[in-house]
mmCIF file of the N, C-alpha and C atoms, coordinates in Angstrom:
data_MODEL
# 
_entry.id   MODEL 
# 
loop_
_atom_site.group_PDB 
_atom_site.id 
_atom_site.type_symbol 
_atom_site.label_atom_id 
_atom_site.label_alt_id 
_atom_site.label_comp_id 
_atom_site.label_asym_id 
_atom_site.label_entity_id 
_atom_site.label_seq_id 
_atom_site.pdbx_PDB_ins_code 
_atom_site.Cartn_x 
_atom_site.Cartn_y 
_atom_site.Cartn_z 
_atom_site.occupancy 
_atom_site.B_iso_or_equiv 
_atom_site.pdbx_formal_charge 
_atom_site.auth_seq_id 
_atom_site.auth_comp_id 
_atom_site.auth_asym_id 
_atom_site.auth_atom_id 
_atom_site.pdbx_PDB_model_num 
ATOM 1   N N  . MET A 1 1  ? 101.716 -38.116 -133.826 1.00 0.00 ? 1  MET A N  1 
ATOM 2   C CA . MET A 1 1  ? 102.458 -37.519 -132.740 1.00 0.00 ? 1  MET A CA 1 
ATOM 3   C C  . MET A 1 1  ? 102.011 -38.181 -131.435 1.00 0.00 ? 1  MET A C  1 
ATOM 4   N N  . ALA A 1 2  ? 102.949 -38.441 -130.539 1.00 0.00 ? 2  ALA A N  1 
ATOM 5   C CA . ALA A 1 2  ? 102.659 -39.085 -129.266 1.00 0.00 ? 2  ALA A CA 1 
ATOM 6   C C  . ALA A 1 2  ? 102.257 -38.045 -128.225 1.00 0.00 ? 2  ALA A C  1 
ATOM 7   N N  . SER A 1 3  ? 101.552 -38.512 -127.204 1.00 0.00 ? 3  SER A N  1 
ATOM 8   C CA . SER A 1 3  ? 101.170 -37.647 -126.087 1.00 0.00 ? 3  SER A CA 1 
ATOM 9   C C  . SER A 1 3  ? 102.073 -37.925 -124.904 1.00 0.00 ? 3  SER A C  1 
ATOM 10  N N  . LEU A 1 4  ? 102.222 -36.924 -124.059 1.00 0.00 ? 4  LEU A N  1 
ATOM 11  C CA . LEU A 1 4  ? 103.060 -37.039 -122.877 1.00 0.00 ? 4  LEU A CA 1 
ATOM 12  C C  . LEU A 1 4  ? 102.297 -36.463 -121.696 1.00 0.00 ? 4  LEU A C  1 
ATOM 13  N N  . THR A 1 5  ? 102.276 -37.200 -120.589 1.00 0.00 ? 5  THR A N  1 
ATOM 14  C CA . THR A 1 5  ? 101.646 -36.714 -119.365 1.00 0.00 ? 5  THR A CA 1 
ATOM 15  C C  . THR A 1 5  ? 102.729 -36.584 -118.310 1.00 0.00 ? 5  THR A C  1 
ATOM 16  N N  . ILE A 1 6  ? 102.793 -35.420 -117.675 1.00 0.00 ? 6  ILE A N  1 
ATOM 17  C CA . ILE A 1 6  ? 103.801 -35.204 -116.637 1.00 0.00 ? 6  ILE A CA 1 
ATOM 18  C C  . ILE A 1 6  ? 103.152 -34.615 -115.398 1.00 0.00 ? 6  ILE A C  1 
ATOM 19  N N  . ALA A 1 7  ? 103.803 -34.817 -114.257 1.00 0.00 ? 7  ALA A N  1 
ATOM 20  C CA . ALA A 1 7  ? 103.391 -34.181 -113.004 1.00 0.00 ? 7  ALA A CA 1 
ATOM 21  C C  . ALA A 1 7  ? 104.401 -33.070 -112.726 1.00 0.00 ? 7  ALA A C  1 
ATOM 22  N N  . ILE A 1 8  ? 103.895 -31.882 -112.446 1.00 0.00 ? 8  ILE A N  1 
ATOM 23  C CA . ILE A 1 8  ? 104.775 -30.725 -112.268 1.00 0.00 ? 8  ILE A CA 1 
ATOM 24  C C  . ILE A 1 8  ? 104.219 -29.819 -111.184 1.00 0.00 ? 8  ILE A C  1 
ATOM 25  N N  . ASP A 1 9  ? 105.103 -29.159 -110.488 1.00 0.00 ? 9  ASP A N  1 
ATOM 26  C CA . ASP A 1 9  ? 104.724 -28.215 -109.446 1.00 0.00 ? 9  ASP A CA 1 
ATOM 27  C C  . ASP A 1 9  ? 103.864 -27.109 -110.054 1.00 0.00 ? 9  ASP A C  1 
ATOM 28  N N  . PRO A 1 10 ? 102.761 -26.737 -109.417 1.00 0.00 ? 10 PRO A N  1 
ATOM 29  C CA . PRO A 1 10 ? 101.875 -25.698 -109.975 1.00 0.00 ? 10 PRO A CA 1 
ATOM 30  C C  . PRO A 1 10 ? 102.578 -24.362 -110.231 1.00 0.00 ? 10 PRO A C  1 
ATOM 31  N N  . GLU A 1 11 ? 103.515 -23.994 -109.392 1.00 0.00 ? 11 GLU A N  1 
ATOM 32  C CA . GLU A 1 11 ? 104.231 -22.727 -109.606 1.00 0.00 ? 11 GLU A CA 1 
ATOM 33  C C  . GLU A 1 11 ? 105.102 -22.797 -110.849 1.00 0.00 ? 11 GLU A C  1 
ATOM 34  N N  . ILE A 1 12 ? 105.742 -23.942 -111.067 1.00 0.00 ? 12 ILE A N  1 
ATOM 35  C CA . ILE A 1 12 ? 106.558 -24.131 -112.265 1.00 0.00 ? 12 ILE A CA 1 
ATOM 36  C C  . ILE A 1 12 ? 105.660 -24.095 -113.509 1.00 0.00 ? 12 ILE A C  1 
ATOM 37  N N  . LEU A 1 13 ? 104.509 -24.713 -113.411 1.00 0.00 ? 13 LEU A N  1 
ATOM 38  C CA . LEU A 1 13 ? 103.563 -24.730 -114.524 1.00 0.00 ? 13 LEU A CA 1 
ATOM 39  C C  . LEU A 1 13 ? 103.148 -23.307 -114.905 1.00 0.00 ? 13 LEU A C  1 
ATOM 40  N N  . GLU A 1 14 ? 102.812 -22.501 -113.915 1.00 0.00 ? 14 GLU A N  1 
ATOM 41  C CA . GLU A 1 14 ? 102.406 -21.120 -114.197 1.00 0.00 ? 14 GLU A CA 1 
ATOM 42  C C  . GLU A 1 14 ? 103.551 -20.328 -114.821 1.00 0.00 ? 14 GLU A C  1 
ATOM 43  N N  . ALA A 1 15 ? 104.762 -20.511 -114.310 1.00 0.00 ? 15 ALA A N  1 
ATOM 44  C CA . ALA A 1 15 ? 105.915 -19.807 -114.887 1.00 0.00 ? 15 ALA A CA 1 
ATOM 45  C C  . ALA A 1 15 ? 106.148 -20.258 -116.326 1.00 0.00 ? 15 ALA A C  1 
ATOM 46  N N  . ALA A 1 16 ? 105.972 -21.545 -116.591 1.00 0.00 ? 16 ALA A N  1 
ATOM 47  C CA . ALA A 1 16 ? 106.151 -22.062 -117.955 1.00 0.00 ? 16 ALA A CA 1 
ATOM 48  C C  . ALA A 1 16 ? 105.077 -21.518 -118.886 1.00 0.00 ? 16 ALA A C  1 
ATOM 49  N N  . LYS A 1 17 ? 103.857 -21.409 -118.404 1.00 0.00 ? 17 LYS A N  1 
ATOM 50  C CA . LYS A 1 17 ? 102.781 -20.835 -119.222 1.00 0.00 ? 17 LYS A CA 1 
ATOM 51  C C  . LYS A 1 17 ? 103.089 -19.381 -119.573 1.00 0.00 ? 17 LYS A C  1 
ATOM 52  N N  . LEU A 1 18 ? 103.589 -18.642 -118.607 1.00 0.00 ? 18 LEU A N  1 
ATOM 53  C CA . LEU A 1 18 ? 103.954 -17.243 -118.867 1.00 0.00 ? 18 LEU A CA 1 
ATOM 54  C C  . LEU A 1 18 ? 105.073 -17.153 -119.894 1.00 0.00 ? 18 LEU A C  1 
ATOM 55  N N  . GLU A 1 19 ? 106.056 -18.044 -119.791 1.00 0.00 ? 19 GLU A N  1 
ATOM 56  C CA . GLU A 1 19 ? 107.161 -18.047 -120.755 1.00 0.00 ? 19 GLU A CA 1 
ATOM 57  C C  . GLU A 1 19 ? 106.663 -18.402 -122.147 1.00 0.00 ? 19 GLU A C  1 
ATOM 58  N N  . ALA A 1 20 ? 105.771 -19.358 -122.239 1.00 0.00 ? 20 ALA A N  1 
ATOM 59  C CA . ALA A 1 20 ? 105.204 -19.726 -123.537 1.00 0.00 ? 20 ALA A CA 1 
ATOM 60  C C  . ALA A 1 20 ? 104.444 -18.542 -124.130 1.00 0.00 ? 20 ALA A C  1 
ATOM 61  N N  . ALA A 1 21 ? 103.678 -17.847 -123.310 1.00 0.00 ? 21 ALA A N  1 
ATOM 62  C CA . ALA A 1 21 ? 102.942 -16.674 -123.789 1.00 0.00 ? 21 ALA A CA 1 
ATOM 63  C C  . ALA A 1 21 ? 103.908 -15.580 -124.248 1.00 0.00 ? 21 ALA A C  1 
ATOM 64  N N  . ARG A 1 22 ? 104.977 -15.387 -123.508 1.00 0.00 ? 22 ARG A N  1 
ATOM 65  C CA . ARG A 1 22 ? 105.978 -14.388 -123.872 1.00 0.00 ? 22 ARG A CA 1 
ATOM 66  C C  . ARG A 1 22 ? 106.587 -14.706 -125.231 1.00 0.00 ? 22 ARG A C  1 
ATOM 67  N N  . ARG A 1 23 ? 106.789 -15.999 -125.492 1.00 0.00 ? 23 ARG A N  1 
ATOM 68  C CA . ARG A 1 23 ? 107.363 -16.431 -126.772 1.00 0.00 ? 23 ARG A CA 1 
ATOM 69  C C  . ARG A 1 23 ? 106.304 -16.596 -127.866 1.00 0.00 ? 23 ARG A C  1 
ATOM 70  N N  . GLN A 1 24 ? 105.067 -16.304 -127.515 1.00 0.00 ? 24 GLN A N  1 
ATOM 71  C CA . GLN A 1 24 ? 103.931 -16.396 -128.447 1.00 0.00 ? 24 GLN A CA 1 
ATOM 72  C C  . GLN A 1 24 ? 103.812 -17.796 -129.043 1.00 0.00 ? 24 GLN A C  1 
ATOM 73  N N  . THR A 1 25 ? 103.822 -18.789 -128.154 1.00 0.00 ? 25 THR A N  1 
ATOM 74  C CA . THR A 1 25 ? 103.654 -20.179 -128.547 1.00 0.00 ? 25 THR A CA 1 
ATOM 75  C C  . THR A 1 25 ? 102.849 -20.890 -127.470 1.00 0.00 ? 25 THR A C  1 
ATOM 76  N N  . SER A 1 26 ? 102.513 -22.127 -127.713 1.00 0.00 ? 26 SER A N  1 
ATOM 77  C CA . SER A 1 26 ? 101.776 -22.888 -126.701 1.00 0.00 ? 26 SER A CA 1 
ATOM 78  C C  . SER A 1 26 ? 102.754 -23.587 -125.767 1.00 0.00 ? 26 SER A C  1 
ATOM 79  N N  . LEU A 1 27 ? 102.271 -23.942 -124.618 1.00 0.00 ? 27 LEU A N  1 
ATOM 80  C CA . LEU A 1 27 ? 103.094 -24.676 -123.663 1.00 0.00 ? 27 LEU A CA 1 
ATOM 81  C C  . LEU A 1 27 ? 103.479 -26.035 -124.247 1.00 0.00 ? 27 LEU A C  1 
ATOM 82  N N  . ASP A 1 28 ? 102.546 -26.680 -124.938 1.00 0.00 ? 28 ASP A N  1 
ATOM 83  C CA . ASP A 1 28 ? 102.849 -27.958 -125.587 1.00 0.00 ? 28 ASP A CA 1 
ATOM 84  C C  . ASP A 1 28 ? 104.005 -27.811 -126.581 1.00 0.00 ? 28 ASP A C  1 
ATOM 85  N N  . GLN A 1 29 ? 103.956 -26.751 -127.387 1.00 0.00 ? 29 GLN A N  1 
ATOM 86  C CA . GLN A 1 29 ? 105.011 -26.547 -128.376 1.00 0.00 ? 29 GLN A CA 1 
ATOM 87  C C  . GLN A 1 29 ? 106.339 -26.219 -127.703 1.00 0.00 ? 29 GLN A C  1 
ATOM 88  N N  . LEU A 1 30 ? 106.291 -25.460 -126.626 1.00 0.00 ? 30 LEU A N  1 
ATOM 89  C CA . LEU A 1 30 ? 107.503 -25.113 -125.893 1.00 0.00 ? 30 LEU A CA 1 
ATOM 90  C C  . LEU A 1 30 ? 108.179 -26.382 -125.360 1.00 0.00 ? 30 LEU A C  1 
ATOM 91  N N  . VAL A 1 31 ? 107.400 -27.272 -124.774 1.00 0.00 ? 31 VAL A N  1 
ATOM 92  C CA . VAL A 1 31 ? 107.941 -28.530 -124.246 1.00 0.00 ? 31 VAL A CA 1 
ATOM 93  C C  . VAL A 1 31 ? 108.447 -29.403 -125.390 1.00 0.00 ? 31 VAL A C  1 
ATOM 94  N N  . ALA A 1 32 ? 107.684 -29.505 -126.476 1.00 0.00 ? 32 ALA A N  1 
ATOM 95  C CA . ALA A 1 32 ? 108.101 -30.318 -127.619 1.00 0.00 ? 32 ALA A CA 1 
ATOM 96  C C  . ALA A 1 32 ? 109.408 -29.802 -128.216 1.00 0.00 ? 32 ALA A C  1 
ATOM 97  N N  . ASP A 1 33 ? 109.531 -28.484 -128.356 1.00 0.00 ? 33 ASP A N  1 
ATOM 98  C CA . ASP A 1 33 ? 110.763 -27.903 -128.895 1.00 0.00 ? 33 ASP A CA 1 
ATOM 99  C C  . ASP A 1 33 ? 111.949 -28.195 -127.983 1.00 0.00 ? 33 ASP A C  1 
ATOM 100 N N  . TYR A 1 34 ? 111.736 -28.065 -126.679 1.00 0.00 ? 34 TYR A N  1 
ATOM 101 C CA . TYR A 1 34 ? 112.817 -28.337 -125.736 1.00 0.00 ? 34 TYR A CA 1 
ATOM 102 C C  . TYR A 1 34 ? 113.260 -29.796 -125.814 1.00 0.00 ? 34 TYR A C  1 
ATOM 103 N N  . LEU A 1 35 ? 112.302 -30.711 -125.832 1.00 0.00 ? 35 LEU A N  1 
ATOM 104 C CA . LEU A 1 35 ? 112.645 -32.129 -125.904 1.00 0.00 ? 35 LEU A CA 1 
ATOM 105 C C  . LEU A 1 35 ? 113.350 -32.466 -127.218 1.00 0.00 ? 35 LEU A C  1 
ATOM 106 N N  . THR A 1 36 ? 112.968 -31.798 -128.284 1.00 0.00 ? 36 THR A N  1 
ATOM 107 C CA . THR A 1 36 ? 113.634 -32.015 -129.567 1.00 0.00 ? 36 THR A CA 1 
ATOM 108 C C  . THR A 1 36 ? 115.097 -31.601 -129.499 1.00 0.00 ? 36 THR A C  1 
ATOM 109 N N  . THR A 1 37 ? 115.361 -30.459 -128.887 1.00 0.00 ? 37 THR A N  1 
ATOM 110 C CA . THR A 1 37 ? 116.751 -30.000 -128.799 1.00 0.00 ? 37 THR A CA 1 
ATOM 111 C C  . THR A 1 37 ? 117.574 -30.890 -127.868 1.00 0.00 ? 37 THR A C  1 
ATOM 112 N N  . VAL A 1 38 ? 116.964 -31.401 -126.829 1.00 0.00 ? 38 VAL A N  1 
ATOM 113 C CA . VAL A 1 38 ? 117.687 -32.254 -125.889 1.00 0.00 ? 38 VAL A CA 1 
ATOM 114 C C  . VAL A 1 38 ? 117.998 -33.611 -126.504 1.00 0.00 ? 38 VAL A C  1 
ATOM 115 N N  . ALA A 1 39 ? 117.067 -34.151 -127.264 1.00 0.00 ? 39 ALA A N  1 
ATOM 116 C CA . ALA A 1 39 ? 117.182 -35.526 -127.743 1.00 0.00 ? 39 ALA A CA 1 
ATOM 117 C C  . ALA A 1 39 ? 117.792 -35.657 -129.139 1.00 0.00 ? 39 ALA A C  1 
ATOM 118 N N  . SER A 1 40 ? 117.952 -34.573 -129.867 1.00 0.00 ? 40 SER A N  1 
ATOM 119 C CA . SER A 1 40 ? 118.427 -34.699 -131.247 1.00 0.00 ? 40 SER A CA 1 
ATOM 120 C C  . SER A 1 40 ? 119.916 -35.033 -131.289 1.00 0.00 ? 40 SER A C  1 
ATOM 121 N N  . PRO A 1 41 ? 120.316 -35.942 -132.173 1.00 0.00 ? 41 PRO A N  1 
ATOM 122 C CA . PRO A 1 41 ? 121.735 -36.292 -132.305 1.00 0.00 ? 41 PRO A CA 1 
ATOM 123 C C  . PRO A 1 41 ? 122.600 -35.093 -132.695 1.00 0.00 ? 41 PRO A C  1 
ATOM 124 N N  . ALA A 1 42 ? 122.068 -34.202 -133.523 1.00 0.00 ? 42 ALA A N  1 
ATOM 125 C CA . ALA A 1 42 ? 122.839 -33.019 -133.925 1.00 0.00 ? 42 ALA A CA 1 
ATOM 126 C C  . ALA A 1 42 ? 123.123 -32.134 -132.723 1.00 0.00 ? 42 ALA A C  1 
ATOM 127 N N  . SER A 1 43 ? 122.142 -32.021 -131.825 1.00 0.00 ? 43 SER A N  1 
ATOM 128 C CA . SER A 1 43 ? 122.323 -31.211 -130.625 1.00 0.00 ? 43 SER A CA 1 
ATOM 129 C C  . SER A 1 43 ? 123.399 -31.813 -129.728 1.00 0.00 ? 43 SER A C  1 
ATOM 130 N N  . LYS A 1 44 ? 123.379 -33.133 -129.585 1.00 0.00 ? 44 LYS A N  1 
ATOM 131 C CA . LYS A 1 44 ? 124.376 -33.792 -128.752 1.00 0.00 ? 44 LYS A CA 1 
ATOM 132 C C  . LYS A 1 44 ? 125.772 -33.591 -129.325 1.00 0.00 ? 44 LYS A C  1 
ATOM 133 N N  . LYS A 1 45 ? 125.913 -33.698 -130.643 1.00 0.00 ? 45 LYS A N  1 
ATOM 134 C CA . LYS A 1 45 ? 127.218 -33.489 -131.274 1.00 0.00 ? 45 LYS A CA 1 
ATOM 135 C C  . LYS A 1 45 ? 127.654 -32.040 -131.105 1.00 0.00 ? 45 LYS A C  1 
ATOM 136 N N  . SER A 1 46 ? 126.718 -31.119 -131.285 1.00 0.00 ? 46 SER A N  1 
ATOM 137 C CA . SER A 1 46 ? 127.035 -29.710 -131.127 1.00 0.00 ? 46 SER A CA 1 
ATOM 138 C C  . SER A 1 46 ? 127.481 -29.406 -129.694 1.00 0.00 ? 46 SER A C  1 
ATOM 139 N N  . ASN A 1 47 ? 126.763 -29.962 -128.719 1.00 0.00 ? 47 ASN A N  1 
ATOM 140 C CA . ASN A 1 47 ? 127.135 -29.758 -127.320 1.00 0.00 ? 47 ASN A CA 1 
ATOM 141 C C  . ASN A 1 47 ? 128.503 -30.356 -127.022 1.00 0.00 ? 47 ASN A C  1 
ATOM 142 N N  . ARG A 1 48 ? 128.754 -31.550 -127.563 1.00 0.00 ? 48 ARG A N  1 
ATOM 143 C CA . ARG A 1 48 ? 130.049 -32.202 -127.342 1.00 0.00 ? 48 ARG A CA 1 
ATOM 144 C C  . ARG A 1 48 ? 131.165 -31.369 -127.962 1.00 0.00 ? 48 ARG A C  1 
ATOM 145 N N  . ASP A 1 49 ? 130.949 -30.875 -129.181 1.00 0.00 ? 49 ASP A N  1 
ATOM 146 C CA . ASP A 1 49 ? 131.963 -30.059 -129.844 1.00 0.00 ? 49 ASP A CA 1 
ATOM 147 C C  . ASP A 1 49 ? 132.233 -28.773 -129.066 1.00 0.00 ? 49 ASP A C  1 
ATOM 148 N N  . ALA A 1 50 ? 131.175 -28.154 -128.554 1.00 0.00 ? 50 ALA A N  1 
ATOM 149 C CA . ALA A 1 50 ? 131.344 -26.926 -127.769 1.00 0.00 ? 50 ALA A CA 1 
ATOM 150 C C  . ALA A 1 50 ? 132.125 -27.211 -126.482 1.00 0.00 ? 50 ALA A C  1 
ATOM 151 N N  . LEU A 1 51 ? 131.836 -28.329 -125.845 1.00 0.00 ? 51 LEU A N  1 
ATOM 152 C CA . LEU A 1 51 ? 132.559 -28.692 -124.627 1.00 0.00 ? 51 LEU A CA 1 
ATOM 153 C C  . LEU A 1 51 ? 134.032 -28.940 -124.924 1.00 0.00 ? 51 LEU A C  1 
ATOM 154 N N  . LEU A 1 52 ? 134.328 -29.631 -126.006 1.00 0.00 ? 52 LEU A N  1 
ATOM 155 C CA . LEU A 1 52 ? 135.724 -29.877 -126.369 1.00 0.00 ? 52 LEU A CA 1 
ATOM 156 C C  . LEU A 1 52 ? 136.460 -28.575 -126.667 1.00 0.00 ? 52 LEU A C  1 
ATOM 157 N N  . ARG A 1 53 ? 135.778 -27.617 -127.332 1.00 0.00 ? 53 ARG A N  1 
ATOM 158 C CA . ARG A 1 53 ? 136.401 -26.316 -127.571 1.00 0.00 ? 53 ARG A CA 1 
ATOM 159 C C  . ARG A 1 53 ? 136.718 -25.606 -126.261 1.00 0.00 ? 53 ARG A C  1 
ATOM 160 N N  . LEU A 1 54 ? 135.783 -25.650 -125.310 1.00 0.00 ? 54 LEU A N  1 
ATOM 161 C CA . LEU A 1 54 ? 136.018 -25.007 -124.016 1.00 0.00 ? 54 LEU A CA 1 
ATOM 162 C C  . LEU A 1 54 ? 137.184 -25.655 -123.275 1.00 0.00 ? 54 LEU A C  1 
ATOM 163 N N  . ILE A 1 55 ? 137.260 -26.971 -123.333 1.00 0.00 ? 55 ILE A N  1 
ATOM 164 C CA . ILE A 1 55 ? 138.359 -27.674 -122.671 1.00 0.00 ? 55 ILE A CA 1 
ATOM 165 C C  . ILE A 1 55 ? 139.695 -27.256 -123.271 1.00 0.00 ? 55 ILE A C  1 
ATOM 166 N N  . GLN A 1 56 ? 139.742 -27.160 -124.593 1.00 0.00 ? 56 GLN A N  1 
ATOM 167 C CA . GLN A 1 56 ? 140.986 -26.792 -125.259 1.00 0.00 ? 56 GLN A CA 1 
ATOM 168 C C  . GLN A 1 56 ? 141.367 -25.337 -125.000 1.00 0.00 ? 56 GLN A C  1 
ATOM 169 N N  . GLN A 1 57 ? 140.391 -24.472 -124.762 1.00 0.00 ? 57 GLN A N  1 
ATOM 170 C CA . GLN A 1 57 ? 140.656 -23.054 -124.532 1.00 0.00 ? 57 GLN A CA 1 
ATOM 171 C C  . GLN A 1 57 ? 140.937 -22.745 -123.063 1.00 0.00 ? 57 GLN A C  1 
ATOM 172 N N  . SER A 1 58 ? 140.711 -23.696 -122.187 1.00 0.00 ? 58 SER A N  1 
ATOM 173 C CA . SER A 1 58 ? 140.846 -23.426 -120.759 1.00 0.00 ? 58 SER A CA 1 
ATOM 174 C C  . SER A 1 58 ? 142.301 -23.163 -120.390 1.00 0.00 ? 58 SER A C  1 
ATOM 175 N N  . PRO A 1 59 ? 142.526 -22.397 -119.337 1.00 0.00 ? 59 PRO A N  1 
ATOM 176 C CA . PRO A 1 59 ? 143.896 -22.105 -118.920 1.00 0.00 ? 59 PRO A CA 1 
ATOM 177 C C  . PRO A 1 59 ? 144.674 -23.360 -118.548 1.00 0.00 ? 59 PRO A C  1 
ATOM 178 N N  . LEU A 1 60 ? 144.004 -24.360 -118.032 1.00 0.00 ? 60 LEU A N  1 
ATOM 179 C CA . LEU A 1 60 ? 144.699 -25.582 -117.633 1.00 0.00 ? 60 LEU A CA 1 
ATOM 180 C C  . LEU A 1 60 ? 145.063 -26.445 -118.828 1.00 0.00 ? 60 LEU A C  1 
ATOM 181 N N  . GLY A 1 61 ? 144.495 -26.165 -119.987 1.00 0.00 ? 61 GLY A N  1 
ATOM 182 C CA . GLY A 1 61 ? 144.795 -26.947 -121.167 1.00 0.00 ? 61 GLY A CA 1 
ATOM 183 C C  . GLY A 1 61 ? 146.227 -26.783 -121.657 1.00 0.00 ? 61 GLY A C  1 
ATOM 184 N N  . ASP A 1 62 ? 146.898 -25.685 -121.278 1.00 0.00 ? 62 ASP A N  1 
ATOM 185 C CA . ASP A 1 62 ? 148.262 -25.428 -121.736 1.00 0.00 ? 62 ASP A CA 1 
ATOM 186 C C  . ASP A 1 62 ? 149.325 -25.874 -120.749 1.00 0.00 ? 62 ASP A C  1 
ATOM 187 N N  . ILE A 1 63 ? 148.936 -26.334 -119.590 1.00 0.00 ? 63 ILE A N  1 
ATOM 188 C CA . ILE A 1 63 ? 149.912 -26.732 -118.575 1.00 0.00 ? 63 ILE A CA 1 
ATOM 189 C C  . ILE A 1 63 ? 150.419 -28.123 -118.917 1.00 0.00 ? 63 ILE A C  1 
ATOM 190 N N  . ASP A 1 64 ? 151.743 -28.256 -118.998 1.00 0.00 ? 64 ASP A N  1 
ATOM 191 C CA . ASP A 1 64 ? 152.306 -29.538 -119.380 1.00 0.00 ? 64 ASP A CA 1 
ATOM 192 C C  . ASP A 1 64 ? 152.650 -30.412 -118.178 1.00 0.00 ? 64 ASP A C  1 
ATOM 193 N N  . ARG A 1 65 ? 152.328 -29.950 -116.986 1.00 0.00 ? 65 ARG A N  1 
ATOM 194 C CA . ARG A 1 65 ? 152.592 -30.734 -115.782 1.00 0.00 ? 65 ARG A CA 1 
ATOM 195 C C  . ARG A 1 65 ? 151.470 -30.478 -114.780 1.00 0.00 ? 65 ARG A C  1 
ATOM 196 N N  . PRO A 1 66 ? 151.234 -31.418 -113.895 1.00 0.00 ? 66 PRO A N  1 
ATOM 197 C CA . PRO A 1 66 ? 150.218 -31.167 -112.857 1.00 0.00 ? 66 PRO A CA 1 
ATOM 198 C C  . PRO A 1 66 ? 150.655 -30.039 -111.919 1.00 0.00 ? 66 PRO A C  1 
ATOM 199 N N  . LEU A 1 67 ? 149.693 -29.286 -111.425 1.00 0.00 ? 67 LEU A N  1 
ATOM 200 C CA . LEU A 1 67 ? 150.004 -28.234 -110.459 1.00 0.00 ? 67 LEU A CA 1 
ATOM 201 C C  . LEU A 1 67 ? 150.392 -28.852 -109.122 1.00 0.00 ? 67 LEU A C  1 
ATOM 202 N N  . THR A 1 68 ? 151.287 -28.165 -108.424 1.00 0.00 ? 68 THR A N  1 
ATOM 203 C CA . THR A 1 68 ? 151.656 -28.623 -107.084 1.00 0.00 ? 68 THR A CA 1 
ATOM 204 C C  . THR A 1 68 ? 150.592 -28.177 -106.098 1.00 0.00 ? 68 THR A C  1 
ATOM 205 N N  . ARG A 1 69 ? 150.607 -28.734 -104.929 1.00 0.00 ? 69 ARG A N  1 
ATOM 206 C CA . ARG A 1 69 ? 149.661 -28.355 -103.883 1.00 0.00 ? 69 ARG A CA 1 
ATOM 207 C C  . ARG A 1 69 ? 149.777 -26.864 -103.574 1.00 0.00 ? 69 ARG A C  1 
ATOM 208 N N  . GLU A 1 70 ? 151.005 -26.367 -103.519 1.00 0.00 ? 70 GLU A N  1 
ATOM 209 C CA . GLU A 1 70 ? 151.231 -24.966 -103.205 1.00 0.00 ? 70 GLU A CA 1 
ATOM 210 C C  . GLU A 1 70 ? 150.680 -24.050 -104.300 1.00 0.00 ? 70 GLU A C  1 
ATOM 211 N N  . GLU A 1 71 ? 150.831 -24.450 -105.558 1.00 0.00 ? 71 GLU A N  1 
ATOM 212 C CA . GLU A 1 71 ? 150.311 -23.650 -106.660 1.00 0.00 ? 71 GLU A CA 1 
ATOM 213 C C  . GLU A 1 71 ? 148.781 -23.607 -106.633 1.00 0.00 ? 71 GLU A C  1 
ATOM 214 N N  . ILE A 1 72 ? 148.177 -24.734 -106.339 1.00 0.00 ? 72 ILE A N  1 
ATOM 215 C CA . ILE A 1 72 ? 146.717 -24.778 -106.247 1.00 0.00 ? 72 ILE A CA 1 
ATOM 216 C C  . ILE A 1 72 ? 146.242 -23.903 -105.097 1.00 0.00 ? 72 ILE A C  1 
ATOM 217 N N  . TYR A 1 73 ? 146.881 -23.993 -103.955 1.00 0.00 ? 73 TYR A N  1 
ATOM 218 C CA . TYR A 1 73 ? 146.492 -23.202 -102.793 1.00 0.00 ? 73 TYR A CA 1 
ATOM 219 C C  . TYR A 1 73 ? 146.681 -21.708 -103.075 1.00 0.00 ? 73 TYR A C  1 
ATOM 220 N N  . ALA A 1 74 ? 147.791 -21.346 -103.711 1.00 0.00 ? 74 ALA A N  1 
ATOM 221 C CA . ALA A 1 74 ? 148.062 -19.940 -104.011 1.00 0.00 ? 74 ALA A CA 1 
ATOM 222 C C  . ALA A 1 74 ? 147.000 -19.371 -104.942 1.00 0.00 ? 74 ALA A C  1 
ATOM 223 N N  . GLU A 1 75 ? 146.526 -20.182 -105.875 1.00 0.00 ? 75 GLU A N  1 
ATOM 224 C CA . GLU A 1 75 ? 145.497 -19.729 -106.809 1.00 0.00 ? 75 GLU A CA 1 
ATOM 225 C C  . GLU A 1 75 ? 144.179 -19.465 -106.101 1.00 0.00 ? 75 GLU A C  1 
ATOM 226 N N  . ARG A 1 76 ? 143.894 -20.216 -105.064 1.00 0.00 ? 76 ARG A N  1 
ATOM 227 C CA . ARG A 1 76 ? 142.601 -20.101 -104.382 1.00 0.00 ? 76 ARG A CA 1 
ATOM 228 C C  . ARG A 1 76 ? 142.660 -19.232 -103.115 1.00 0.00 ? 76 ARG A C  1 
ATOM 229 N N  . SER A 1 77 ? 143.823 -18.715 -102.802 1.00 0.00 ? 77 SER A N  1 
ATOM 230 C CA . SER A 1 77 ? 143.973 -17.872 -101.612 1.00 0.00 ? 77 SER A CA 1 
ATOM 231 C C  . SER A 1 77 ? 143.557 -16.448 -101.906 1.00 0.00 ? 77 SER A C  1 
ATOM 232 N N  . TRP A 1 78 ? 143.176 -15.738 -100.873 1.00 0.00 ? 78 TRP A N  1 
ATOM 233 C CA . TRP A 1 78 ? 142.803 -14.342 -100.993 1.00 0.00 ? 78 TRP A CA 1 
ATOM 234 C C  . TRP A 1 78 ? 143.801 -13.504 -100.270 1.00 0.00 ? 78 TRP A C  1 
ATOM 235 N N  . PRO A 1 79 ? 144.239 -12.383 -100.694 1.00 0.00 ? 79 PRO A N  1 
ATOM 236 C CA . PRO A 1 79 ? 143.936 -11.790 -101.989 1.00 0.00 ? 79 PRO A CA 1 
ATOM 237 C C  . PRO A 1 79 ? 144.781 -12.423 -103.084 1.00 0.00 ? 79 PRO A C  1 
ATOM 238 N N  . ARG A 1 80 ? 144.218 -12.401 -104.271 1.00 0.00 ? 80 ARG A N  1 
ATOM 239 C CA . ARG A 1 80 ? 144.947 -12.961 -105.406 1.00 0.00 ? 80 ARG A CA 1 
ATOM 240 C C  . ARG A 1 80 ? 145.922 -11.934 -105.928 1.00 0.00 ? 80 ARG A C  1 
ATOM 241 N N  . SER A 1 81 ? 147.046 -12.410 -106.376 1.00 0.00 ? 81 SER A N  1 
ATOM 242 C CA . SER A 1 81 ? 148.059 -11.482 -106.914 1.00 0.00 ? 81 SER A CA 1 
ATOM 243 C C  . SER A 1 81 ? 148.096 -11.522 -108.414 1.00 0.00 ? 81 SER A C  1 
# 
């Protein structure tokens, strides 16, 4: 296993130590687990698939034409109807 040295704000370090204690694990393991989830190919595919699902479910996904300036402004105006 490789070692990693990082520089981190002392307040962030203390908060991370508390979180590791709350999860009943070590800070080293917490960081290793996080890096594993970020760097794993399965995680990237899962994140990409989730993003594609959100895009397809979005309200703008069903619009077959671009919105006009007036439609965009009406959507962002207050009060909304």
